[in-house]
N, CA, C and O of each residue as an XYZ file, in Angstrom:
400
protein
N      17.885     -2.570      7.550
C      17.404     -0.762      7.137
C      16.616     -0.101      8.135
O      15.622     -0.653      8.607
N      17.070      1.297      8.571
C      15.411      1.461      9.620
C      15.116      3.205      8.962
O      15.789      4.221      8.784
N      13.921      2.830      8.797
C      13.048      4.240      8.433
C      12.314      4.940      9.646
O      11.402      4.379     10.253
N      12.732      6.088      9.928
C      11.273      7.364     10.728
C      10.130      7.453      9.849
O      10.006      8.064      8.787
N       9.425      6.826     10.407
C       7.495      6.964      9.336
C       7.407      8.120     10.227
O       8.143      8.527     11.126
N       6.218      8.570      9.694
C       5.199      9.166     10.393
C       4.611     10.195     11.583
O       4.277     11.369     11.737
N       4.739      8.720     12.438
C       4.495      9.339     14.042
C       5.580      9.736     14.604
O       5.834     10.329     15.652
N       6.424      9.154     13.411
C       8.031      9.110     14.591
C       8.630      7.945     15.502
O       9.521      7.955     16.351
N       7.731      6.850     14.962
C       8.230      5.701     15.421
C       9.882      5.272     14.726
O      10.296      6.238     14.085
N      10.523      4.509     14.716
C      11.805      3.652     13.363
C      11.185      2.271     13.742
O      10.808      1.711     14.771
N      11.267      1.981     12.327
C      10.374      0.811     12.093
C      11.938     -0.328     11.497
O      12.687      0.632     11.316
N      12.481     -1.083     11.266
C      13.198     -2.319     10.572
C      11.983     -2.180      9.232
O      10.763     -2.167      9.389
N      12.608     -2.101      8.130
C      12.243     -2.050      6.989
C      11.976     -3.909      6.809
O      12.724     -4.727      7.346
N      11.087     -4.189      6.178
C      10.978     -5.685      5.691
C      11.956     -5.411      4.501
O      12.767     -4.487      4.430
N      11.643     -6.722      3.278
C      11.961     -6.482      2.100
C      10.715     -6.220      1.149
O       9.598     -6.706      1.332
N      10.926     -5.729      0.539
C       9.763     -4.273     -0.156
C      10.339     -4.847     -2.013
O      11.392     -4.752     -2.644
N       8.548     -5.604     -2.378
C       8.835     -6.066     -3.468
C       7.683     -5.072     -4.912
O       6.847     -4.203     -4.665
N       7.901     -5.383     -5.709
C       6.496     -5.256     -7.245
C       6.421     -6.088     -7.558
O       7.395     -6.783     -7.265
N       5.264     -6.836     -8.422
C       5.504     -8.106     -9.081
C       4.354     -7.545    -10.611
O       3.170     -7.879    -10.552
N       4.647     -7.060    -11.345
C       3.209     -6.767    -12.001
C       2.827     -8.390    -13.506
O       3.603     -9.104    -14.141
N       1.920     -8.335    -13.480
C       2.127     -9.477    -14.256
C       0.805     -8.945    -15.401
O      -0.344     -9.123    -14.997
N       0.968     -8.405    -16.583
C       0.232     -8.656    -17.041
C      -0.669     -7.413    -17.048
O      -1.520     -7.290    -17.930
N      -0.455     -6.203    -15.790
C      -0.666     -5.473    -16.559
C      -2.483     -5.126    -15.085
O      -2.921     -4.111    -14.543
N      -3.045     -7.109    -15.049
C      -3.831     -7.065    -14.240
C      -3.692     -7.630    -13.153
O      -4.775     -7.990    -12.692
N      -2.572     -7.941    -12.350
C      -2.411     -8.263    -10.830
C      -1.317     -7.604    -10.768
O      -0.578     -7.383    -11.728
N      -1.108     -7.171     -9.387
C       0.330     -6.756     -9.011
C       0.331     -7.690     -7.816
O      -0.718     -8.285     -7.569
N       1.628     -7.929     -6.877
C       1.471     -8.341     -6.512
C       2.423     -7.344     -5.137
O       3.469     -6.986     -5.679
N       2.399     -6.809     -3.616
C       3.505     -6.270     -3.200
C       3.863     -6.284     -2.490
O       3.032     -6.101     -1.601
N       5.337     -6.484     -1.942
C       5.955     -7.014     -0.247
C       6.349     -5.353     -0.236
O       6.767     -4.515     -1.035
N       5.762     -5.464      1.816
C       6.576     -4.913      2.764
C       5.369     -3.857      2.277
O       5.765     -2.733      1.968
N       3.616     -4.178      2.160
C       3.241     -3.254      2.848
C       2.810     -3.427      4.194
O       2.931     -4.493      4.799
N       2.080     -1.916      4.889
C       2.502     -1.886      6.196
C       0.501     -2.005      6.631
O      -0.289     -2.574      7.384
N       0.565     -1.152      5.671
C      -1.614     -0.535      5.774
C      -2.146     -0.331      4.639
O      -1.408     -0.484      3.666
N      -3.051     -0.073      4.489
C      -4.131      0.429      3.336
C      -4.513      1.192      4.001
O      -4.816      1.056      5.186
N      -4.584      2.496      3.102
C      -5.048      3.676      3.571
C      -6.519      4.464      3.059
O      -7.261      5.263      3.630
N      -6.548      3.702      1.441
C      -7.856      3.784      1.485
C      -7.340      3.414      0.210
O      -6.258      3.680     -0.314
N      -8.685      2.500     -0.345
C      -9.154      1.992     -2.425
C     -10.075      1.963     -2.207
O     -10.566      1.718     -1.105
N     -10.798      2.289     -3.544
C     -12.004      1.396     -4.209
C     -11.934      1.677     -5.560
O     -10.764      1.870     -5.893
N     -12.733      1.778     -6.484
C     -12.696      0.412     -7.895
C     -11.359      1.246     -9.373
O     -10.930      1.086    -10.516
N     -11.281      2.200     -8.050
C      -9.922      3.279     -9.233
C      -9.034      3.192     -8.758
O      -8.619      2.118     -9.194
N      -7.814      3.813     -7.631
C      -6.677      3.737     -6.502
C      -6.956      3.081     -5.706
O      -8.063      2.571     -5.532
N      -6.019      2.965     -5.071
C      -5.671      1.614     -3.610
C      -4.287      2.473     -2.994
O      -3.308      2.336     -3.727
N      -4.133      3.031     -2.199
C      -3.063      4.361     -1.646
C      -2.964      2.778     -0.237
O      -3.757      2.166      0.479
N      -1.420      2.768     -0.548
C      -0.602      1.544      0.888
C       0.536      2.547      0.903
O       1.291      2.959      0.022
N       0.411      2.794      2.150
C       1.606      2.451      3.104
C       2.920      1.112      2.583
O       2.734     -0.054      2.233
N       3.857      1.687      2.690
C       5.063      0.561      2.851
C       6.116      0.944      3.600
O       6.237      2.078      4.064
N       6.876      0.073      3.742
C       7.852      0.569      4.741
C       9.056      2.062      3.484
O       9.608      2.947      4.137
N       9.186      2.077      2.468
C       9.565      2.494      2.217
C       9.237      4.130      1.243
O       9.875      4.967      0.604
N       7.238      3.727      1.847
C       7.077      5.405      1.794
C       5.176      4.749      1.177
O       4.603      3.693      1.445
N       4.788      5.767      0.443
C       2.953      5.552     -0.145
C       3.356      4.970     -1.479
O       4.364      5.172     -2.155
N       2.541      4.367     -1.636
C       2.192      3.517     -3.133
C       1.034      3.744     -4.078
O       0.326      2.737     -4.059
N       0.542      4.695     -4.924
C      -1.058      4.233     -5.740
C      -0.934      4.332     -6.368
O      -0.311      5.040     -7.159
N      -2.018      2.984     -6.217
C      -2.410      1.950     -7.888
C      -3.816      2.501     -8.229
O      -4.906      2.378     -7.671
N      -3.290      3.342     -9.666
C      -3.921      3.530    -10.371
C      -4.844      2.366    -11.820
O      -4.308      1.639    -12.656
N      -6.512      2.676    -11.551
C      -6.460      1.362    -12.814
C      -8.130      1.493    -12.742
O      -8.785      2.522    -12.579
N      -8.553      0.278    -12.894
C     -10.247      0.400    -12.968
C     -10.896     -1.508    -12.703
O     -10.297     -2.407    -13.294
N     -11.707     -1.730    -12.091
C     -12.051     -2.735    -11.826
C     -11.498     -3.327    -10.426
O     -11.928     -4.317     -9.833
N     -10.150     -2.240     -9.944
C      -9.144     -2.801     -8.670
C      -9.970     -3.032     -7.443
O     -10.607     -2.179     -6.826
N      -9.840     -4.673     -7.104
C      -9.904     -4.893     -6.089
C      -9.022     -5.536     -5.022
O      -8.144     -6.111     -5.665
N      -8.860     -5.685     -4.041
C      -7.961     -6.280     -3.336
C      -8.154     -7.705     -3.148
O      -9.003     -8.086     -2.342
N      -7.233     -8.792     -4.017
C      -7.683    -10.401     -3.328
C      -6.968    -10.846     -2.504
O      -7.288    -12.001     -2.223
N      -6.108    -10.470     -1.948
C      -5.102    -11.195     -1.061
C      -4.402     -9.550     -0.447
O      -3.894     -8.772     -1.254
N      -4.519     -9.091      1.656
C      -3.646     -8.587      2.006
C      -3.039     -9.393      3.844
O      -3.715     -9.934      4.720
N      -2.416     -9.276      3.812
C      -1.834     -9.677      5.050
C      -0.639     -9.263      5.913
O       0.577     -9.455      5.902
N      -1.709     -8.479      6.813
C      -0.615     -7.385      7.091
C       0.637     -7.199      7.539
O       1.409     -6.245      7.435
N       0.797     -9.129      8.483
C       1.683    -10.041      8.969
C       2.794     -9.618      8.866
O       3.649     -9.009      9.509
N       2.455    -10.469      7.052
C       3.791    -10.521      6.368
C       4.013     -9.440      6.075
O       5.210     -9.154      6.053
N       2.740     -8.028      5.618
C       3.539     -7.262      4.491
C       2.860     -8.104      3.003
O       3.755     -8.013      2.162
N       2.464     -8.354      2.800
C       1.670     -8.655      2.052
C       0.328     -8.867      0.753
O      -0.570     -9.700      0.631
N       0.705     -7.793      0.020
C      -1.006     -7.817     -0.808
C      -1.365     -7.712     -2.598
O      -1.156     -6.871     -3.473
N      -1.777     -8.577     -2.558
C      -2.211     -8.253     -4.279
C      -3.225     -7.749     -4.813
O      -4.048     -8.501     -4.291
N      -3.807     -7.099     -5.417
C      -4.430     -6.535     -6.073
C      -4.934     -6.938     -7.846
O      -3.988     -7.091     -8.619
N      -5.915     -7.045     -8.246
C      -6.179     -7.963     -9.537
C      -6.740     -6.801     -9.652
O      -7.048     -6.084     -8.700
N      -6.975     -6.441    -11.312
C      -8.059     -5.129    -11.916
C      -7.276     -4.944    -13.547
O      -6.692     -5.755    -14.266
N      -7.530     -3.765    -13.667
C      -6.556     -2.889    -14.627
C      -6.001     -1.962    -14.505
O      -6.214     -0.794    -14.829
N      -5.049     -2.584    -13.893
C      -3.391     -0.913    -13.747
C      -2.924     -0.395    -14.605
O      -2.175     -0.967    -15.397
N      -3.286      0.986    -14.679
C      -3.761      1.392    -15.697
C      -1.549      2.851    -15.393
O      -0.731      3.307    -16.191
N      -1.702      2.895    -13.844
C      -0.443      2.928    -13.505
C       0.148      2.468    -11.397
O       0.013      1.692    -10.451
N       0.804      3.719    -11.911
C       1.326      3.339    -10.369
C       2.337      4.209     -9.564
O       3.439      3.874     -9.998
N       2.524      5.266     -8.498
C       3.430      5.888     -8.107
C       4.029      6.067     -6.464
O       3.346      5.701     -5.507
N       5.001      6.504     -6.351
C       5.282      6.072     -5.439
C       5.093      7.762     -4.446
O       5.178      8.828     -5.056
N       4.835      7.716     -2.888
C       5.066      9.658     -2.633
C       6.101      9.483     -1.237
O       6.608      8.362     -1.252
N       6.278      9.819     -0.751
C       6.865      9.975      0.502
C       6.266     10.710      1.235
O       6.603     10.568      2.411
N       5.159     11.792      0.977
C       4.697     13.326      1.406
C       4.360     12.654      2.530
O       4.265     11.438      2.365
N       4.102     13.148      3.864
C       3.286     12.686      4.357
C       2.024     12.635      5.102
O       1.518     11.770      5.817
N       1.362     14.774      4.428
C      -0.304     14.543      3.926
C      -0.611     13.209      3.306
O      -1.427     12.555      3.955
N      -0.320     12.848      2.605
C      -0.747     11.884      1.770
C      -1.152     10.437      2.155
O      -1.850      9.787      1.378
N      -0.711      9.890      3.391
C      -1.453      9.218      4.071
C      -1.602      9.394      5.370
O      -1.565      8.379      6.066
N      -1.750     10.340      5.838
C      -0.975     10.796      7.870
C      -2.386     11.062      7.987
O      -2.894     10.932      9.101
N      -3.247     11.490      6.801
C      -4.631     12.564      7.277
C      -5.367     11.460      7.822
O      -5.706     11.738      8.973
N      -5.921      9.828      7.314
C      -6.929      9.811      7.632
C      -6.461      7.391      8.472
O      -7.104      6.342      8.445
N      -4.723      7.921      9.139
C      -4.420      6.824      9.776
C      -5.252      5.664      8.997
O      -5.439      5.023     10.031
N      -5.695      5.129      8.324
C      -5.259      3.883      7.381
C      -6.995      2.917      7.837
O      -7.229      2.345      8.901
N      -7.840      3.028      6.741
C      -8.384      2.138      6.497
C      -8.945      1.397      7.831
O      -9.695      1.947      8.638
N      -8.324     -0.328      7.971
C      -8.371     -0.887      8.836
C      -7.900     -0.381      9.588
O      -8.251     -1.103     10.521
N      -7.208      0.496     10.108
C      -7.321      1.179     11.807
C      -8.765      1.774     12.062
O      -9.414      1.118     12.877
N      -9.257      2.629     11.652
C     -10.074      3.058     11.419
C     -11.918      2.207     11.897
O     -12.882      2.355     12.648
N     -11.252      1.126     10.548
C     -12.917     -0.013     10.799
C     -12.534     -0.348     11.751
O     -13.417      0.049     12.512
N     -11.729     -0.883     12.414
C     -11.809     -1.544     13.892
C     -11.080     -0.774     14.947
O     -10.078     -1.315     15.416
N     -11.387      0.270     15.340
C     -10.817      0.827     16.154
C     -12.468      0.061     17.303
O     -12.546      0.301     18.507
C-alpha cells in the first residue's frame, strides 16, 4: 500500500492493527508518530490516518517507532479515526519537537 501524507511524501504502509484488552490496554501497530498526549487523550499518526484515544489516566507503556508499535494503558472510553490534515499537521509531532 502506498499513501500520500501531509508533507506530500509517499510512504509504503506497514501492517495496521488495533488490539484492545478489557478497555484497559490497547496495542496499535502501523504507528508513525505520537502528535500529543496527556492523561485524557492520545493523538497519534498511523499509516492510515490519525487516531485519537480518549480516556482517563492514560499513559504510554511502550512506543517503538521503528517497529510502528504503541501500547497505551488506562481507562479507555473511546477511539476515533480522522483523515483531516489539520488534526495532526499543526504541531509536527511531540517527539519531533522534543528532539529538535
